[in-house]
LOKOLLO-280334 format. One record per residue (C-alpha): residue in one letter; x, y, z. Coordinates in steps of 0.25 Angstrom, whole numbers, padded with zeros to 4 digits, always signed. Each point is the difference from the previous one (the first is absolute). Example, Ala and Ser with C-alpha at 12.3 -4.5 7.8 and 13.67 -1.06 7.14 Angstrom:
! LOKOLLO-280334
A+0049-0018+0031/S+0006+0014-0002/
//
This chain:
! LOKOLLO-280334
M+0131-0029+0031/N-0009+0012-0003/S-0002+0011+0008/V-0015-0004+0001/L+0002-0014+0003/N+0009+0003+0011/F-0009+0009+0006/Y-0009-0011+0001/R+0007-0012+0005/H-0004+0001+0014/E-0006-0008+0010/E-0016+0004-0002/L+0003-0002-0015/R+0004-0015+0003/E-0013-0001+0009/I-0008+0000-0011/E-0001-0013-0009/A-0001-0003-0015/R-0014-0004-0003/A-0005-0008-0013/F-0010+0008-0008/K-0012-0006+0002/V-0011+0006-0011/L-0015-0005+0002/T-0011+0003-0012/D-0014-0002-0002/R+0002-0015-0003/N+0006-0003+0014/L-0009+0009+0010/D-0006-0015+0004/Q+0017+0000+0006/I+0000+0011+0009/P-0003-0006+0013/A-0002+0015+0008/L-0013+0000-0010/D-0005-0012+0008/R-0004+0010+0009/L-0011+0006-0009/S-0013-0005-0004/D-0002-0007-0012/E-0009+0009-0006/C+0012+0011+0003/R+0009-0009-0008/F-0009-0005-0013/E-0002+0018+0000/M+0014+0000-0001/K+0001-0010-0011/V-0010+0007-0007/V+0006+0013-0001/A+0015-0005-0002/S-0006-0006-0015/V-0002+0014-0002/L+0011+0009+0006/P+0013-0006+0001/F+0004-0005+0013/R+0014-0003+0006/V+0008-0002+0013/N+0011-0006+0009/E+0003-0005+0013/Y+0007+0012+0003/I-0013+0008+0001/I-0008-0011+0005/E+0010-0003+0011/E+0004+0013+0004/L-0008+0011-0005/I-0016-0003+0003/D-0004+0001+0012/W-0011-0012-0001/D-0006+0003+0012/Q-0005+0012-0005/V-0005-0006-0014/P-0007+0004-0008/D+0001+0014+0005/D+0016-0001-0001/P+0006+0010-0009/I+0011-0009-0006/Y-0011-0011-0003/Q-0008+0009-0006/L+0013+0004-0009/T+0001-0013-0004/F-0012-0011+0001/P-0012+0002-0011/Q-0013+0005+0008/R-0014-0002-0004/D-0004+0015-0004/M+0013+0001-0009/L-0010-0003-0009/E-0014+0007-0005/P-0010-0010+0006/E-0006-0005-0014/A+0015-0002-0005/F+0003-0009+0013/E-0015-0007-0002/R+0005-0006-0015/M+0015-0003+0005/A-0006-0007+0012/E-0010-0007-0008/L+0010-0008-0008/H+0009-0004+0011/R-0014-0006+0008/R-0003-0009-0013/G+0015-0003-0001/A+0002+0006-0014/D+0012-0004-0006/R+0012+0011-0001/T-0002+0004-0015/E-0013+0005+0003/I+0003+0007+0013/V+0012+0006-0009/A-0007+0005-0009/L-0011+0007+0010/A+0011+0007+0007/R+0006+0004-0012/E-0014+0008-0003/L-0001+0005+0015/R+0013+0005-0001/E-0002+0007-0012/E-0012+0009+0010/L+0009+0004+0009/N+0009+0012-0008/P+0011-0009-0001/H+0011+0012-0006/P-0004+0013+0006/A+0004+0013-0005/G+0002-0007-0013/Q+0014-0006+0005/M+0000-0011-0011/E+0001+0010-0013/M-0001+0015+0003/N+0014+0001+0009/R+0007-0009-0010/P+0012+0004-0006/E+0008-0002-0014/L+0013-0003-0005/D+0004+0002-0014/G-0015+0002-0004/E-0003-0015+0007/P-0008+0000+0013/L+0007-0006+0013/Q-0005-0010+0007/G+0001+0002+0017/L+0003+0014+0000/Q-0009+0011+0001/H+0005+0016+0001/K-0013+0007+0007/Y+0010+0012+0004/R+0009+0008-0006/E+0012-0004+0009/T-0004-0015+0004/V-0001-0012-0008/L-0006-0013+0007/F+0007-0014-0004/F-0007-0012+0002/P+0011-0012-0001/S-0006-0013-0004/Q+0007-0008+0012/G-0006+0009+0009/Q-0017-0004-0002/T-0002-0005+0013/C+0000+0005+0015/H+0003-0008+0011/A-0013-0001+0004/Y-0011+0008-0007/C-0008+0011+0007/T-0015-0001-0001/F-0002+0015-0004/C+0012+0000-0010/F-0003+0009-0012/R+0009-0007-0009/W-0007-0014+0003/A-0004-0003-0015/Q+0015-0004-0001/F+0000-0011+0009/V-0013-0008-0006/G+0007-0007-0011/D-0005+0009-0012/K+0011+0004-0009/S-0008+0009-0007/L-0002+0009+0013/R+0015+0000+0004/I+0011+0011-0001/A+0013-0006-0001/S+0012-0001-0009/N+0013-0009+0002/Q+0008+0010-0007/A+0009+0009+0006/S+0005+0003-0014/D-0012+0007-0001/M+0001+0010+0012/L+0012+0002+0000/G+0000+0005-0015/Y-0014+0007+0004/L+0009+0007+0011/R+0012+0004-0010/V-0011+0008-0008/N-0008+0007+0010/P+0010+0008+0008/E-0010+0007+0006/V-0003-0012+0009/S+0006+0002+0013/D-0006-0011+0008/I-0003-0014-0005/L-0009-0009+0011/I+0001-0015-0002/T-0012-0007+0005/G-0009-0011-0002/G-0006-0008+0007/D+0011+0000+0007/P+0014+0002-0006/M+0006-0006+0013/V-0006-0014-0003/M+0011-0001-0009/K+0014-0006+0003/T+0011+0011+0002/K+0007-0004-0015/H-0013+0002-0007/L-0001+0014+0006/A+0013+0006-0002/Q-0002-0005-0016/Y-0008+0013+0001/L+0007+0008+0012/E+0013-0002-0004/P+0001+0008-0013/L-0004+0011+0006/M+0010+0003+0008/G+0008+0002-0016/P+0003+0015-0003/E-0011+0001-0012/F-0011+0000+0010/E+0007+0010+0010/H-0015+0007-0003/V-0007-0010+0008/Q+0003+0004+0014/T-0010-0007+0008/V-0004-0017+0000/R-0012-0003+0007/I-0003-0013+0004/G-0014-0003+0003/T-0002-0010+0011/K-0010-0007+0010/A+0012-0011+0003/L+0001+0009+0012/T-0012-0007+0006/F-0001-0012-0006/W+0012-0005-0001/P+0012+0008+0007/H+0009-0013-0001/R+0003+0006-0014/F+0008+0010+0004/V+0006-0008+0013/S+0001-0016-0001/D-0005-0003-0014/A+0012-0007-0007/D+0004+0013-0010/A-0004+0011+0012/D+0015+0004+0003/D+0001+0000-0016/L-0012+0009-0001/V+0004+0010+0012/M+0014+0002-0007/L-0007+0003-0015/L-0007+0010+0007/E+0012+0005+0008/R+0006+0001-0015/L-0010+0007-0006/V+0000+0012+0011/K+0016-0001-0001/A-0002+0003-0016/G-0008+0013+0004/K-0015-0005+0001/H-0009+0005+0007/V-0007-0014+0003/A-0014+0001+0007/I-0007-0013+0005/M-0015+0004+0000/A-0005-0010+0009/H-0014-0003+0001/Y-0006+0000+0014/N-0014-0001+0004/H+0002-0002+0015/W+0008+0002+0013/R+0001-0013+0001/E+0007-0005-0012/M+0013+0007+0007/D-0002-0007+0013/T+0010-0012-0001/P+0013-0002+0002/I+0004-0005-0015/A-0008+0012-0006/R+0009+0010+0009/E+0011-0008-0005/A-0003+0002-0016/I-0002+0016+0004/R+0014+0002+0007/R+0006-0009-0012/L-0007+0008-0011/R+0004+0014+0007/A+0014-0004+0001/T+0002-0001-0014/G-0003+0014-0001/A-0013-0002-0008/E-0012+0006+0006/I-0013-0004+0004/R-0014+0007-0002/S-0012-0005+0004/Q-0014-0001-0008/G-0014-0006+0002/P-0015+0001-0003/L-0010+0005+0011/L-0006-0014+0002/A-0015-0003+0004/N+0000-0011+0010/I+0016+0001+0002/N+0005+0015+0002/D-0011+0008+0000/D+0004+0006+0015/P+0007+0013+0001/A+0007-0008+0012/V+0007-0009-0009/W+0006+0009-0011/A+0005+0008+0012/R+0006-0012+0007/M+0005-0007-0015/W+0006+0014-0002/E+0006+0002+0014/Q+0006-0013-0001/Q+0006+0003-0014/V+0006+0012+0003/R+0006-0007+0013/L+0006-0012-0009/G+0006+0012-0011/I-0013-0002-0010/I-0003+0012-0007/P-0016+0001+0000/Y-0003+0002-0015/Y-0014-0002-0004/M-0015-0002+0006/F-0007-0006-0013/A-0016+0000-0003/E-0003-0015-0004/R+0001-0003-0014/D-0014-0001-0009/T+0004-0015-0003/G-0002-0015+0006/A-0007+0001+0013/R+0000+0015+0001/R-0015-0001+0007/Y+0005-0009+0011/F+0013+0010+0003/E-0005+0015-0005/V-0002+0011+0008/P-0007+0012-0001/L+0010+0013-0005/A-0007+0008+0010/R+0003-0011+0011/A+0015-0002-0005/W+0003+0015+0002/E-0006-0001+0016/I+0008-0013+0003/Y+0014+0006-0009/R-0002+0013+0008/D-0004-0006+0014/A+0014-0008-0002/M+0008+0011-0005/K-0003+0007+0015/Q+0004-0010+0006/V+0015-0001-0005/S+0013+0009+0001/G+0004+0007-0014/L+0010-0011-0005/G-0013-0009+0001/R-0007+0010-0009/T+0008-0003-0014/A-0011-0009-0002/R-0011+0007-0011/G-0015-0004-0003/P-0010-0004-0001/S+0006+0000-0015/M-0009-0009-0011/S+0011-0004-0012/A-0011+0002-0010/G+0000+0001-0015/P+0005+0015-0001/G+0009+0000+0012/K+0002-0002+0015/V-0009+0007+0006/E+0000+0005+0014/I-0011+0005+0009/Q+0004+0011+0008/G-0012+0002+0008/V-0016+0003+0000/T-0001+0017+0003/E-0012+0008-0004/I+0000+0011-0011/H-0010+0010-0004/G-0012-0009+0008/E+0005-0013-0007/K+0006-0012+0008/V+0014-0005-0010/F+0009-0008+0000/V+0014+0007-0002/L+0008-0010-0011/R+0014+0002-0005/F+0008-0009-0008/I+0013-0004+0005/Q+0004-0007-0014/G-0008+0002-0015/R+0002-0006-0012/N+0002+0016-0005/P+0010+0005+0012/E-0006+0014-0002/W-0011-0005+0007/V+0008-0006+0013/Q-0003+0009+0012/R-0011+0009-0007/P-0012+0000+0011/F-0014-0003-0004/F-0013-0004+0005/A-0012-0010+0002/R-0012+0000+0006/Y-0003-0005+0012/D-0004-0016+0000/E-0001-0008+0011/E-0001-0014-0008/A+0011+0003-0011/T+0011-0010+0001/W+0008+0003-0013/L+0003+0012-0010/N-0012-0003-0009/H-0010+0001+0010/L+0005+0016+0003/K-0007+0010-0007/P+0005+0013-0003/A-0003+0011+0010/F-0007+0015-0002/G-0008-0004-0011/E+0013-0003-0010/E-0005-0011-0009/K+0015-0007-0001/F+0012+0000+0008/F+0012+0008-0005/F+0007-0011-0007/E-0010-0009-0005/D+0000+0004-0016/E+0014-0002+0000/Y+0000-0013+0006/E-0010-0004-0009/A+0008+0004-0010/M+0012-0008+0004/Q-0010-0011+0002/A-0004+0001-0015/G+0014+0000-0005/Q+0004-0012+0006/A-0015-0009-0002/
//
């Protein structure tokens, strides 16, 4: 028997019972018994918001992650259940009026589509600007924003075990095919990698690739073990399953097949990195979550954690410090603290960049060196990943100190630059160059890139 399975065929694993996956959406909000404790007005507001922003939750989250005695302040509740202020007041009232007068679904869907267009459904030009070509034809479901890394969006992974209320890819989940980034062609991904030897990293993302059956995931991963893809050194898989459905790695029918697939990738010489999305230390507190982490690490895969800083969920340095400490203890590598993306329900979750840096710094002061591997706060903006390194004063001017962690032009990486201090700014496009400069150093080149791909 496979070494991973041998290692975990012990008493603790047998005590974890298999659980059927049962999902609930906006169509059956009224069937969630836990919501009975909320007021009629609160449940109505949920229904209104869920008409615009995607809602999906499962019984594991409801029964084991949310502390209903702490609702509405419970962070996992905020992470998964719609709240009124996630929509602009005018947008909320327009949709609420349709529900109050019993409008038919066609009218509700039409208004929802209109309101979604106002929410910047594809920030940083992610639909078109990053799309690569093969033999002169644009490829669906691939993005090549940075030289070394290609993102692939398999169509079977275009959902999640639950939806985060803050998700910057929310547009993938609202049923509008024109807003989806997806491919069901493994041949497109493999063909592109074959002719681009500069690509060392493939990131399988979504949605969540871990919603796929292992046999489907294997169609994308197994060919990468061949000699023609030796230049692909790292296989990354982005997932929230360690929070929303850790059973995927432990007790699902093909969980053993999944961990064996990952172990085969490692033995084939690939660096396998599970890019785990974590937002709060509570997500790691259940026995099944810790067991899933252990099983993944036993394959030889590495788990790296990343997540955005979010008002109403984790805008507290003590939460981040405890989360990073717990991750280090469990063998997870803290990787990124992101600024909330400029899309969807950003108005509810965004934190000013000045405050974000303070939270990051205060959290870092509380953890050991091994917890200080997390970079941030970082904005995944159009030109690249821009990190706020600090706030200082130079020649009498208070400024943000910034740098590119990743850039569309690799020459931008690690080059410091400065922006005027702004207590209200929440995103890169809110910042102005310091010291009287008209533009940041990268702007002309980035504008030329945009024009060339328009």
